[in-house]
C-alpha positions in Angstrom: 0.0 0.0 0.0 2.8 2.4 0.9 4.6 1.7 -2.5 1.3 2.3 -4.4 0.8 5.6 -2.5 4.3 6.7 -3.5 3.7 5.8 -7.2 0.4 7.8 -7.1 2.0 10.9 -5.4 4.9 10.8 -7.8 2.6 11.4 -10.8 1.0 14.4 -9.0 2.3 17.7 -7.7 1.7 17.0 -4.0 5.3 16.7 -2.8 4.5 16.9 0.9 2.2 13.8 0.6 5.0 12.1 -1.3 7.4 12.8 1.5 4.9 11.5 4.1 4.5 8.3 2.1 8.3 7.9 2.0 8.4 8.4 5.8 5.7 5.8 6.3 7.5 3.3 4.0 10.8 3.9 5.9 9.0 3.0 9.2 7.6 -0.2 7.7 11.0 -1.2 6.3 12.5 -0.4 9.8 10.0 -2.7 11.5 10.9 -5.5 9.0 14.5 -5.0 10.0 15.5 -3.8 6.6 17.5 -0.9 8.1 19.7 0.1 5.1 16.6 0.3 2.8 14.8 2.3 5.5 17.6 4.8 5.6 17.5 5.3 1.8 13.7 6.1 1.9 14.1 8.4 5.0 16.7 10.4 3.1 14.2 10.9 0.2 11.6 12.2 2.6 14.2 14.5 4.3 15.2 16.2 1.1 11.6 17.0 0.2 10.8 18.4 3.7 14.0 20.5 3.6 13.2 21.8 0.1 9.7 22.8 1.2 10.8 24.1 4.6 8.4 21.7 6.4 10.4 21.7 9.6 7.6 20.3 11.9 7.5 17.2 9.7 11.3 17.2 9.1 12.0 16.5 12.8 10.0 13.3 12.6 12.2 12.0 9.7 15.4 13.2 11.5 14.4 11.2 14.6 13.7 8.1 12.5 17.1 8.4 10.9 18.7 8.8 14.4 16.9 5.7 15.8 17.8 3.6 12.7 21.5 4.5 12.9 21.4 3.7 16.6 20.0 0.2 15.9 22.8 -0.3 13.3 25.4 0.7 16.0 26.4 3.8 14.0 26.3 6.1 17.0 28.0 9.2 15.5 25.4 9.4 12.8 22.6 8.7 15.3 23.9 11.6 17.5 24.1 14.0 14.5 20.5 13.5 13.4 19.1 13.5 17.0 20.9 16.7 17.8 19.7 18.3 14.5 16.1 17.4 15.3 16.5 18.9 18.8 17.9 22.2 17.4 14.9 22.5 15.0 12.4 21.7 17.9 14.0 24.4 20.0 13.4 26.9 17.2 9.8 25.7 16.9 9.5 25.9 20.7 7.6 22.6 20.9 8.4 21.8 24.5 6.8 18.4 24.7 8.7 17.3 21.5 11.9 18.8 22.9 11.4 16.6 26.0 11.2 13.5 23.9 14.4 14.4 21.9 16.3 15.1 25.2 15.2 11.7 26.5 16.4 10.0 23.3 19.8 11.7 23.5 20.2 10.9 27.2 19.4 7.2 26.6 21.9 7.2 23.7 24.7 8.8 25.7 24.1 6.2 28.5 24.5 3.5 25.9 27.8 5.3 24.8 28.9 5.4 28.5 29.2 9.2 28.2 27.4 9.7 31.6 28.0 13.4 32.1 26.3 14.3 28.8 23.5 11.9 29.5 22.9 13.5 32.9 22.9 17.0 31.3 20.1 16.1 28.8 18.1 14.1 31.4 18.2 17.1 33.8 17.0 19.5 31.1 14.2 17.0 30.2 13.1 16.9 33.8 13.1 20.7 34.0 10.9 21.1 30.9 8.6 18.3 32.0 8.1 20.0 35.4 7.2 23.3 33.6 4.7 21.4 31.5 3.5 19.3 34.4 3.7 16.4 32.0 3.7 13.3 34.2 4.7 10.9 31.5 7.8 12.9 30.6 8.6 13.4 34.3 8.4 9.6 34.7 10.9 8.9 31.8 13.3 11.6 33.1 13.3 10.1 36.6 14.0 6.7 35.0 17.0 8.0 32.9 18.4 9.8 36.0 18.1 6.6 38.0 20.0 4.6 35.4 22.7 7.4 35.1 23.3 7.6 38.8 23.4 3.8 38.9 26.2 3.9 36.3 28.0 6.6 38.3 27.8 4.5 41.5 25.5 7.0 43.3 23.3 4.2 44.8 21.3 6.4 47.1 20.5 9.0 44.4 19.7 6.3 41.9 17.3 4.7 44.4 15.7 8.1 45.1 15.1 8.7 41.4 13.8 5.2 40.8 11.3 5.5 43.6 10.0 8.8 42.0 9.8 7.0 38.7 8.0 4.0 40.2 5.5 6.3 42.0 4.6 8.0 38.7 4.7 4.7 36.8 2.3 3.2 39.4 0.0 6.2 39.2 -0.1 6.3 35.4 -0.4 2.6 35.2 -3.2 2.4 37.7 -5.1 5.0 35.7 -4.5 3.1 32.5 -5.4 -0.1 34.2 -8.7 1.3 35.5 -9.6 2.6 32.0 -9.0 -0.8 30.5 -11.2 -2.5 33.1 -14.0 0.0 32.6 -13.8 -0.5 28.8 -14.0 -4.3 29.2 -17.0 -4.0 31.5 -18.9 -2.2 28.9 -17.8 -4.3 25.9 -17.6 -7.9 27.0 -19.6 -10.5 28.9 -18.9 -11.1 32.6 -16.9 -14.3 31.9 -14.7 -12.7 29.3 -14.2 -9.7 31.5 -13.0 -11.8 34.4 -10.5 -13.6 32.3 -9.0 -10.4 30.9 -9.0 -8.7 34.3 -7.1 -11.7 35.7 -4.6 -11.4 32.9 -4.1 -7.8 33.5 -3.7 -8.5 37.3 -1.0 -11.0 36.5 0.8 -8.6 34.2 0.6 -5.9 36.9 2.0 -8.4 39.5 4.8 -9.3 37.1 5.7 -5.7 36.6 5.6 -5.1 40.4 8.0 -8.1 40.8 10.4 -6.7 38.2 10.4 -3.3 40.0 11.0 -5.0 43.4 13.9 -6.9 41.8 15.4 -3.6 40.5 15.1 -2.0 44.0 16.9 -5.0 45.5 19.6 -4.7 42.8 20.1 -1.1 43.8 20.5 -2.1 47.5 23.0 -4.8 46.5 24.9 -2.3 44.5 25.1 0.0 47.5 26.8 -2.9 49.5 29.0 -3.5 46.5 30.1 0.2 46.6 31.2 -0.2 50.2 33.2 -3.2 49.2 34.9 -1.3 46.4 35.7 1.6 48.8 37.4 -0.9 51.1 39.5 -2.2 48.1 40.4 1.4 47.1 41.5 2.1 50.7 43.8 -1.0 50.6 45.2 0.2 47.2 45.8 3.7 48.5 47.6 2.3 51.6 49.8 0.1 49.2 50.5 3.1 47.1 51.6 5.2 50.1 54.1 2.5 51.2 55.4 2.1 47.7 55.8 5.8 47.4 57.7 5.9 50.6 60.2 3.2 49.5 60.5 4.8 46.0 61.2 8.2 47.7 64.0 6.6 49.8 65.5 5.1 46.7 65.4 8.5 44.9 67.0 10.2 47.9 69.8 7.7 47.9 70.3 8.2 44.2 70.2 12.0 44.7 72.9 11.7 47.4 75.1 9.6 45.1 74.7 12.1 42.2 75.6 15.0 44.6 78.7 13.2 45.7 79.7 12.6 42.0 79.0 16.3 41.2 81.2 17.3 44.1 84.0 15.0 42.9 83.8 16.4 39.3 83.9 19.9 40.6 87.1 19.1 42.5 88.5 17.5 39.3 87.5 20.7 37.4 89.2 22.9 40.0 92.4 20.7 40.0 92.5 20.8 36.1 92.2 24.6 36.1 95.0 25.1 38.6 97.0 22.0 37.8 100.7 22.0 38.7 101.8 22.1 35.0 99.8 25.3 34.4 101.2 26.9 37.6 104.8 25.8 36.7 104.4 27.3 33.2 103.2 30.7 34.7 105.9 30.8 37.4 108.5 29.9 34.8 107.3 32.8 32.6 107.5 35.2 35.6 111.0 34.0 36.4 112.1 34.4 32.7 110.8 38.0 32.6 112.5 38.9 35.9 115.8 37.5 34.6 115.3 39.5 31.4 114.7 42.6 33.7 111.2 42.9 32.0 109.6 43.8 35.4 106.5 45.3 33.7 105.6 42.0 32.0 106.5 40.0 35.1 104.2 42.3 37.2 101.4 41.7 34.6 101.8 38.0 35.0 101.7 38.2 38.8 98.6 40.5 38.9 96.6 38.4 36.3 97.7 35.1 37.9 96.8 36.2 41.5 93.4 37.4 40.3 92.7 34.2 38.4 93.6 32.0 41.4 91.4 34.2 43.7 88.5 34.0 41.3 88.9 30.2 40.7 88.9 29.5 44.4 86.0 31.8 45.0 83.9 30.4 42.1 84.6 26.8 43.3 82.6 27.6 46.5 79.4 28.3 44.5 77.0 25.8 42.9 76.2 28.3 40.1 77.9 31.6 38.9 76.8 34.2 36.5 78.0 34.3 32.9 79.7 37.6 33.7 81.9 36.0 36.3 82.7 33.0 34.1 83.7 35.4 31.2 86.0 37.4 33.6 87.9 34.3 34.7 88.1 33.1 31.1 89.6 36.5 30.1 92.2 36.2 32.8 93.1 32.7 31.7 93.3 33.7 28.0 95.4 36.8 28.8 97.9 34.7 30.8 98.2 32.1 28.0 98.5 34.8 25.4 101.4 36.4 27.3 103.1 33.1 28.0 102.9 31.9 24.4 104.2 35.2 23.1 101.1 36.1 21.2 100.8 32.8 19.3 97.0 33.5 19.2 94.4 36.2 19.5 90.9 35.9 21.0 87.6 37.7 20.8 84.5 37.3 23.0 81.5 38.4 20.9 77.9 38.8 22.0 76.0 38.1 18.8 72.6 39.3 20.4 71.8 41.4 23.3 72.9 38.8 25.9 72.7 40.0 29.5 75.6 38.2 31.2 74.0 38.7 34.6 70.8 37.0 33.5 72.3 33.6 32.8 73.8 31.3 35.5 76.0 28.3 34.8 78.1 25.8 36.7 81.6 27.3 37.6 84.7 26.4 35.6 82.6 25.1 32.7 84.0 26.9 29.6 87.8 26.9 30.5 88.5 23.2 29.6 87.1 23.8 26.1 89.2 26.9 25.6 92.3 25.1 27.0 91.7 22.3 24.5 91.5 24.8 21.6 94.9 26.3 22.6 96.8 23.1 23.4 95.4 20.7 20.9 94.3 23.0 18.1 96.5 26.1 17.9 99.8 24.8 19.3 99.7 22.0 16.7 99.7 24.6 13.9 102.9 25.7 12.1 104.7 28.3 14.1 104.3 31.1 11.5 100.5 30.7 11.6 98.6 32.9 13.9 95.9 31.2 16.0 92.5 32.7 16.6 89.9 31.8 19.2 86.4 33.3 19.0 83.9 32.9 21.8 80.4 33.7 20.5 77.5 34.2 22.9 73.9 34.1 21.7 70.5 34.1 23.4 68.1 31.9 21.5 64.6 31.1 22.8 65.6 31.5 26.5 68.7 29.4 25.9 72.3 30.6 26.0 74.3 29.3 23.0 78.1 29.5 23.6 80.3 28.7 20.5 84.1 28.3 21.0 85.7 28.4 17.6 89.4 28.0 16.8 91.4 27.9 13.5 93.6 25.0 14.7 94.2 21.7 13.0 90.6 20.6 13.4 88.8 18.1 15.5 88.7 15.4 12.8 92.4 15.6 12.2 93.1 15.5 16.0 91.0 12.4 16.3 92.8 10.6 13.5 96.2 11.4 15.0 97.8 9.6 17.9 97.5 12.7 20.1 95.1 12.3 23.0 92.3 14.8 23.6 92.4 16.6 26.9 91.5 14.7 30.0 89.8 17.8 31.2 87.2 17.5 28.4 86.3 14.0 29.6 85.9 15.2 33.2 83.8 18.2 32.0 81.5 15.9 29.9 80.9 13.6 32.9 80.3 16.7 35.1 77.7 18.0 32.6 76.0 14.6 32.4 75.8 14.3 36.2 74.6 17.9 36.5 71.8 17.2 34.0 70.7 14.1 35.8 70.9 15.8 39.3 69.0 19.0 38.4 66.8 17.7 35.5 68.4 20.1 33.1 69.5 19.7 29.5 72.9 21.2 29.0 74.2 20.0 25.6 77.8 19.9 24.2 78.5 19.4 20.5 82.2 19.2 19.3 82.7 19.1 15.5 85.1 19.9 12.7 84.8 23.5 11.5 83.4 23.6 8.0 82.3 26.4 5.5 83.6 29.2 7.7 83.9 32.6 6.1 87.5 33.1 7.3 89.1 29.9 8.7 90.1 27.0 6.4 90.2 24.5 9.3 89.5 24.4 12.9 87.1 23.1 15.6 83.8 24.4 16.9 82.4 23.6 20.4 78.8 24.5 20.9 77.4 24.6 24.4 73.6 25.0 24.8 72.5 26.0 28.3 68.9 26.7 29.5 68.2 29.7 31.6 68.8 28.6 35.3 68.6 30.1 38.7 71.4 30.1 41.3 70.2 26.6 42.5 70.5 25.0 39.1 66.8 24.9 38.4 65.5 25.8 35.0 63.6 29.1 34.8 60.4 28.6 32.8 59.5 31.8 30.9 55.7 32.4 30.7 
């Protein structure tokens, strides 16, 4: 009959009746469990209603599409059409119809285990049902809220809503039950009436039994909640003890790292004022005195005493400013420059507006790399060649990038030769690794052969990347 109606309306000009026929056919196919065919027919009805702006009829088709997609397990599509129907109903201000859509969405969200969204729609449904004083919609809202709170584990609240649902259900059922009995009294003989009344009574008793079972289930769930709370308490207790033992282990590791850090600081200090370096300086002073060059000897003594004082002072601190590190580095480079009779020149360049007071770093960090540039890079060059050391300081995204460049024989050539790289570099790398592990920082060191330099044909580049840190070694996070 539905197919014949469609054929008849297709030949005419009544498109709305044709859409109604499509909608009816879709419902029939849905009942026959031919879901995909039903969807195709619903879409035909939807297009006609949209084209003719029949929004009151369109919402019925959208709800049908939503329910069919829900039956197919395609929940994203079901949500889309149910929500679209709800939006149109809100514009039409059909509050009873809005209630039904809110209930459908709440039920679907419960099925998707999205409990918070389900609760939101159920609460709105109850609010509108209360405004309309619609007992049927109130009853369904109470039922959805009972199921939602049961899922959330709120047993008392779930039981409260269920009792409200049951009271309305009983009231509405009794009214319906009474109407059915009165109708049977007027339409049937006494024998037939008694049989049907007995049947209805049995159905009512069965429903009452089911409701009583649900109430018992909620009570059992309450006991189960207490059991789960006890289990959670045991788990928390276990976690506390585990945390305590892990904390002890971390503290032990922290102490070990601090001892290692102290050991490496002592090594760094001994490397910076090692006997060989002191002997070379004293030898240079003696030479200049013997040559009656008292001015140069005096310069040596002043620079050397300042350097020793600064090294000893810096070694007492966990962190020093970049300014202090640069000052001690200048003193060291000046001494080596005088001692080696100007075999090299050096420049300390700030490539960007670097504030040397703003950056903190571990003391005695840069000197081993500069020492390596002099002893293993420049002093291995031909005597007539002039060595150059450039120290470039750049601030990049709250990091200090320090590049130490020399025009010596190059890192790759030094590695391939039999000459050993400075022991001080090995100590410094271990010190950096321990510092990173202890203070959760990420100081990085990269040593590579100098390539594609604008001036130098060969050489080595050491790049140190240091985060901005405070005087305790903690990284400062810029917001």
